[in-house]
C-alpha positions as CSV (number, residue, x, y, z in Angstrom):
1,M,0.1,0.1,-0.1
2,M,1.3,3.4,-0.9
3,K,2.0,6.1,1.7
4,R,0.5,9.7,0.9
5,P,0.2,12.8,3.0
6,I,-3.4,13.3,4.6
7,P,-5.6,16.2,4.5
8,T,-6.0,17.4,8.2
9,D,-9.9,17.5,7.4
10,Y,-9.7,13.8,8.9
11,V,-8.3,15.2,12.3
12,A,-10.3,18.6,12.4
13,R,-13.7,16.7,11.7
14,T,-13.0,14.2,14.6
15,I,-11.9,17.0,17.0
16,R,-15.1,19.0,15.9
17,A,-17.0,16.2,16.9
18,A,-15.4,14.9,20.2
19,D,-15.8,18.9,21.1
20,R,-19.8,18.3,20.4
21,R,-19.5,15.2,23.0
22,G,-17.4,17.0,25.4
23,I,-13.9,15.7,25.2
24,D,-11.0,17.2,24.6
25,L,-8.3,15.8,22.3
26,E,-5.5,18.2,22.4
27,P,-3.4,15.4,24.2
28,A,-4.0,13.4,21.4
29,L,-2.8,15.9,18.9
30,R,0.8,16.4,21.2
31,A,0.8,12.5,21.1
32,A,0.9,12.7,17.4
33,G,2.9,15.7,16.8
34,I,0.6,17.8,15.2
35,R,0.1,21.2,15.9
36,P,-3.2,22.8,16.4
37,A,-2.5,25.6,13.8
38,L,-2.3,22.9,11.1
39,L,-6.0,22.3,11.7
40,T,-6.7,25.8,10.0
41,D,-4.1,25.9,7.3
42,P,-5.4,24.9,4.1
43,D,-2.5,23.4,2.5
44,S,-1.6,21.6,5.5
45,R,-1.3,17.8,5.7
46,V,-0.3,15.0,8.3
47,T,1.5,11.9,7.5
48,P,-0.1,8.4,7.9
49,E,2.1,7.8,10.8
50,Q,0.7,11.2,12.7
51,A,-2.8,10.1,11.7
52,T,-2.4,6.6,13.0
53,A,-0.8,8.3,16.5
54,F,-3.5,10.4,16.4
55,T,-6.1,7.8,16.1
56,Q,-4.6,5.4,18.8
57,A,-4.3,8.3,21.3
58,V,-8.0,9.2,20.7
59,W,-8.5,5.4,21.6
60,T,-6.4,6.0,24.8
61,I,-8.0,9.1,25.9
62,T,-11.6,7.8,25.3
63,G,-11.3,4.0,26.1
64,D,-13.6,3.7,22.9
65,E,-12.4,2.3,20.0
66,L,-14.8,4.9,17.9
67,G,-13.2,7.6,20.0
68,G,-16.6,8.9,21.2
69,L,-18.4,9.1,18.1
70,G,-21.0,6.4,18.9
71,A,-24.0,6.0,20.6
72,A,-22.1,4.3,23.6
73,P,-18.5,3.3,23.8
74,V,-17.0,0.1,22.0
75,P,-14.5,-1.5,24.5
76,R,-10.9,-2.0,23.4
77,G,-10.6,-5.2,21.8
78,S,-13.8,-5.3,19.9
79,F,-12.6,-4.8,16.5
80,R,-10.0,-7.8,17.4
81,L,-12.6,-10.2,18.1
82,V,-14.6,-8.9,15.0
83,T,-11.8,-9.5,12.6
84,F,-10.6,-13.0,13.8
85,A,-14.6,-13.9,13.1
86,L,-13.9,-12.7,9.6
87,I,-10.2,-14.0,8.4
88,H,-11.4,-17.5,8.2
89,A,-14.3,-16.9,5.8
90,P,-13.8,-18.3,2.1
91,D,-14.1,-14.9,0.1
92,L,-15.4,-11.4,0.8
93,E,-18.7,-11.6,0.4
94,H,-18.7,-14.4,3.4
95,A,-16.5,-11.7,5.1
96,L,-18.7,-8.8,5.0
97,K,-22.1,-10.9,5.7
98,R,-20.2,-12.0,9.0
99,M,-19.2,-8.0,9.6
100,M,-22.8,-6.9,9.2
101,S,-23.9,-9.8,11.4
102,S,-21.8,-8.7,14.4
103,L,-21.9,-5.0,14.3
104,P,-25.4,-4.6,15.6
105,A,-24.3,-6.1,18.7
106,L,-22.1,-3.2,19.5
107,P,-24.1,-0.8,21.4
108,A,-22.3,2.2,19.8
109,M,-24.0,1.5,16.5
110,T,-27.6,1.2,17.8
111,P,-28.5,4.5,15.4
112,I,-27.5,2.2,12.3
113,D,-29.1,-0.6,10.9
114,F,-26.8,-3.0,9.2
115,R,-27.7,-5.1,5.9
116,F,-25.8,-6.9,3.0
117,H,-27.8,-7.6,0.4
118,S,-27.0,-9.8,-2.8
119,E,-28.5,-12.2,-5.5
120,P,-27.1,-15.0,-7.2
121,G,-24.8,-13.5,-9.7
122,E,-25.5,-9.9,-9.0
123,S,-23.5,-7.3,-7.3
124,G,-23.7,-6.8,-3.2
125,T,-24.5,-3.8,-1.5
126,L,-23.8,-3.2,2.3
127,V,-26.5,-0.8,3.8
128,L,-25.9,1.3,6.7
129,D,-29.7,2.5,7.3
130,L,-30.6,5.3,9.8
131,R,-33.9,4.2,9.5
132,G,-35.6,7.5,8.4
133,R,-33.6,9.8,10.8
134,A,-31.4,12.5,9.5
135,P,-27.7,12.2,10.5
136,D,-26.1,14.7,12.8
137,Q,-22.6,16.1,12.0
138,V,-21.2,13.4,14.5
139,T,-23.4,10.6,12.7
140,Q,-21.8,11.8,9.3
141,L,-18.4,11.2,10.3
142,L,-19.5,7.9,12.0
143,I,-20.8,6.6,8.6
144,E,-17.7,8.0,6.5
145,L,-14.9,6.2,8.9
146,A,-17.3,2.9,9.1
147,F,-17.1,2.9,5.0
148,L,-13.3,3.7,5.1
149,L,-12.6,0.8,7.5
150,I,-14.9,-1.3,5.3
151,H,-13.2,-0.5,2.1
152,R,-9.7,-0.5,3.5
153,F,-10.2,-3.7,5.6
154,S,-11.6,-5.4,2.5
155,S,-8.9,-4.5,0.0
156,W,-6.4,-5.8,2.7
157,L,-8.3,-8.7,3.0
158,I,-8.3,-10.0,-0.4
159,G,-4.6,-8.7,-1.3
160,R,-5.7,-6.3,-3.8
161,A,-7.4,-2.5,-4.2
162,I,-11.0,-2.4,-4.6
163,T,-12.8,0.1,-6.4
164,P,-16.4,-0.2,-5.2
165,L,-19.2,0.5,-8.3
166,S,-20.8,3.2,-6.5
167,V,-20.6,4.7,-2.8
168,S,-24.0,6.7,-1.4
169,L,-24.2,8.7,1.6
170,P,-27.5,10.0,3.5
171,H,-26.4,13.8,3.9
172,S,-25.6,16.7,1.8
173,A,-22.0,17.2,0.5
174,P,-20.1,19.2,3.3
175,E,-19.4,22.8,2.4
176,D,-15.9,22.1,1.5
177,F,-16.5,19.0,-0.6
178,E,-13.9,17.8,-2.6
179,P,-14.6,15.0,-4.7
180,R,-10.6,13.8,-4.9
181,F,-10.9,13.4,-0.7
182,Y,-13.3,10.8,-1.2
183,R,-11.8,9.2,-4.4
184,N,-8.9,8.7,-2.0
185,L,-11.0,7.4,0.5
186,Y,-13.2,4.9,-1.2
187,G,-11.9,4.9,-4.8
188,V,-15.0,6.8,-6.0
189,A,-16.9,10.1,-5.6
190,P,-19.9,9.4,-3.4
191,H,-23.5,10.2,-4.2
192,F,-24.7,12.4,-1.7
193,S,-28.2,13.4,-0.2
194,A,-29.2,9.7,-0.8
195,P,-32.2,7.4,1.4
196,A,-29.2,5.2,2.8
197,A,-25.5,5.2,3.1
198,T,-24.6,2.5,0.7
199,I,-21.5,0.9,-0.8
200,L,-22.0,-1.4,-4.0
201,F,-19.3,-4.0,-4.8
202,D,-19.3,-6.2,-8.1
203,R,-19.6,-10.0,-8.2
204,E,-16.2,-10.7,-9.2
205,T,-14.7,-8.5,-6.1
206,L,-17.0,-10.3,-3.9
207,Q,-16.0,-13.7,-5.1
208,S,-12.4,-12.9,-4.5
209,P,-10.7,-15.3,-1.8
210,V,-9.5,-13.9,1.4
211,V,-5.8,-14.3,1.2
212,Q,-5.1,-13.2,4.6
213,T,-4.1,-15.3,7.9
214,E,-4.5,-15.3,11.4
215,N,-0.6,-14.5,11.4
216,T,-0.9,-11.5,8.9
217,L,-3.8,-10.2,10.9
218,R,-2.0,-10.0,14.1
219,E,0.3,-8.1,12.5
220,F,-2.3,-5.9,11.2
221,L,-3.5,-5.4,14.2
222,R,-0.3,-4.2,15.7
223,N,-0.3,-1.5,13.3
224,S,-3.6,-0.7,13.3
225,P,-5.1,2.0,12.4
226,A,-2.1,2.4,10.1
227,V,-3.8,0.4,6.8
228,L,-6.7,2.8,7.0
229,F,-4.3,5.6,6.1
230,S,-2.5,3.9,3.5
231,E,-3.9,4.2,-0.3
232,P,-4.5,0.7,-1.5
233,T,-2.6,0.1,-4.8
234,G,-4.1,-0.1,-7.9
235,K,-5.2,3.2,-9.0
236,T,-4.8,1.4,-12.3
237,P,-2.6,2.9,-15.4
238,L,-5.3,3.1,-17.7
239,T,-7.6,4.8,-14.9
240,T,-4.9,7.2,-14.5
241,K,-4.1,7.8,-18.2
242,V,-7.8,8.4,-19.1
243,R,-8.4,10.9,-16.3
244,R,-5.4,12.8,-17.1
245,M,-6.4,13.1,-20.7
246,L,-9.7,14.3,-19.4
247,E,-8.1,16.8,-17.0
248,R,-6.1,18.3,-19.7
249,G,-8.9,18.8,-22.4
250,V,-11.0,20.8,-19.5
251,A,-9.4,24.2,-21.3
252,G,-9.9,23.6,-24.8
253,G,-12.5,20.6,-25.3
254,I,-12.6,17.4,-23.5
255,P,-12.1,14.4,-25.5
256,D,-14.7,11.7,-26.0
257,A,-14.3,8.0,-25.8
258,T,-13.6,7.3,-29.8
259,T,-10.6,10.1,-29.3
260,I,-9.3,8.7,-26.1
261,A,-9.4,5.3,-27.6
262,E,-7.7,6.4,-30.4
263,R,-4.8,8.0,-28.5
264,L,-4.5,5.2,-26.7
265,S,-4.1,2.8,-29.7
266,M,-6.8,0.4,-29.0
267,S,-10.8,0.0,-30.2
268,E,-13.4,2.1,-28.3
269,S,-15.1,-1.3,-27.2
270,H,-11.7,-2.5,-25.6
271,L,-11.5,0.7,-23.9
272,R,-14.4,0.3,-22.0
273,R,-14.1,-3.2,-21.2
274,L,-10.9,-2.4,-19.4
275,L,-12.2,0.5,-17.6
276,R,-15.4,-1.6,-16.6
277,A,-12.9,-4.0,-15.2
278,E,-11.3,-1.2,-13.1
279,G,-14.9,-0.2,-11.9
280,T,-15.1,3.0,-14.0
281,S,-15.9,4.2,-17.3
282,V,-15.0,7.2,-19.8
283,N,-18.4,8.7,-18.5
284,Q,-18.0,8.2,-14.7
285,L,-14.1,9.5,-15.2
286,R,-15.4,12.6,-17.2
287,Q,-18.2,13.7,-14.8
288,E,-15.4,13.6,-11.7
289,V,-13.4,15.8,-14.0
290,L,-15.9,18.0,-14.7
291,C,-16.9,18.2,-11.0
292,D,-13.5,19.1,-9.7
293,A,-12.9,21.8,-12.6
294,A,-16.5,23.5,-11.5
295,L,-15.6,23.6,-7.8
296,L,-12.0,25.0,-8.6
297,R,-13.8,27.7,-10.8
298,L,-16.5,28.6,-7.8
299,R,-13.7,29.1,-5.2
300,R,-12.0,31.2,-7.6
301,G,-15.4,33.2,-8.0
302,D,-16.1,32.9,-11.8
303,S,-20.1,33.2,-12.2
304,T,-22.4,30.1,-13.2
305,N,-22.2,31.6,-17.2
306,Q,-18.3,31.7,-17.1
307,I,-18.4,28.4,-15.5
308,S,-21.0,26.4,-17.7
309,A,-19.4,28.1,-21.2
310,A,-15.7,26.7,-20.0
311,L,-16.8,23.3,-19.2
312,G,-18.7,23.1,-22.5
313,F,-22.3,22.9,-21.3
314,S,-25.0,24.0,-23.6
315,E,-26.6,26.4,-21.4
316,P,-26.1,27.5,-17.3
317,S,-29.2,25.4,-16.6
318,A,-27.6,22.2,-17.6
319,F,-24.4,23.0,-15.9
320,R,-26.5,23.9,-12.5
321,R,-28.7,20.5,-13.1
322,A,-25.2,18.6,-13.3
323,F,-23.7,20.4,-10.3
324,K,-26.6,19.5,-8.1
325,R,-26.0,15.8,-9.2
326,W,-22.7,15.9,-8.3
327,T,-22.6,17.5,-5.2
328,G,-26.4,17.6,-3.6
329,N,-26.2,21.6,-4.0
330,S,-26.8,24.2,-6.2
331,P,-23.9,26.6,-7.3
332,G,-25.8,29.3,-5.4
333,T,-25.7,27.5,-2.3
334,F,-22.4,26.2,-2.4
335,R,-20.9,29.7,-3.3
336,A,-23.0,31.5,-0.4
337,A,-21.7,28.9,2.2
338,P,-19.3,30.5,4.9
339,E,-15.4,30.6,3.4
340,R,-14.0,27.0,3.0
341,T,-10.8,26.4,4.0
342,S,-10.1,23.0,2.7
343,A,-7.7,22.4,-0.3
344,P,-7.9,19.5,-2.8
345,A,-7.0,16.3,-1.1
346,G,-4.5,14.3,-3.3
347,S,-4.0,14.3,-6.8
């Protein structure tokens, strides 16, 4: 797994959530060597080692493996018990089903119903259902961390990076929404304002055998939660090449699938097959690139009309509809929000 600097947003959101619960996490910052001033610096990053040290200190301070985010404390060692039950599953699907059946036993998770749904030969969906309740900011963070754990631990279990088919979250995009931040977490940018929190895996991924053993699990737990802050290998070369071609085209006309295939010396159908195997498509990558460009221009102060024209939309109303689909907010709502300080996460 690769290591890369982590946006301080993770630490800052944890601090804010703890403050709402009356928990002082300043000692955790000191233990990780993170200066409080970094939390307000838009260009600051923490290392994976600092993020791990911070999380471990939070566990010690709170005596809780969820750091005080849940409805009740999760005693230290709970995650260890769950993982030892998963390690002997024959494949990822069985491991996820065991995980879903064990999590409701934790009192901290009482606001959330956990389900795993799949049909023979079809994809499988993990559902975190709030039973119609609107999630507060602490619960939002808890859900996002749960999906981070599921995604990264699943990748570790089968020994390769996983790109979910989709991730949906039951709340609006945060004011400082950065698609790249979420793509670094889950491999895809999520859909916001969904009825429930869901993460969708393809059938091939679900059928992947668990390759880890009790011995490798013990090593994993000794270093926990370091694996959560290391990006799984497998941002595949083709996905990267196509995204870069699309990004270069933002200023002068984004290429279509036919043009991209020609530049890569392959047929368009072969390009589609390869990208589908990597869990994406030219259209999905194009939407991600357009969203990134729109957010950058909005922060720069460009008008909706300027952005619409620059990104090749037929009219401003088409751009507004697309932006709402990407972020869950209109461009006007996004622009009117309090000043944002988050920088793009990763590249």
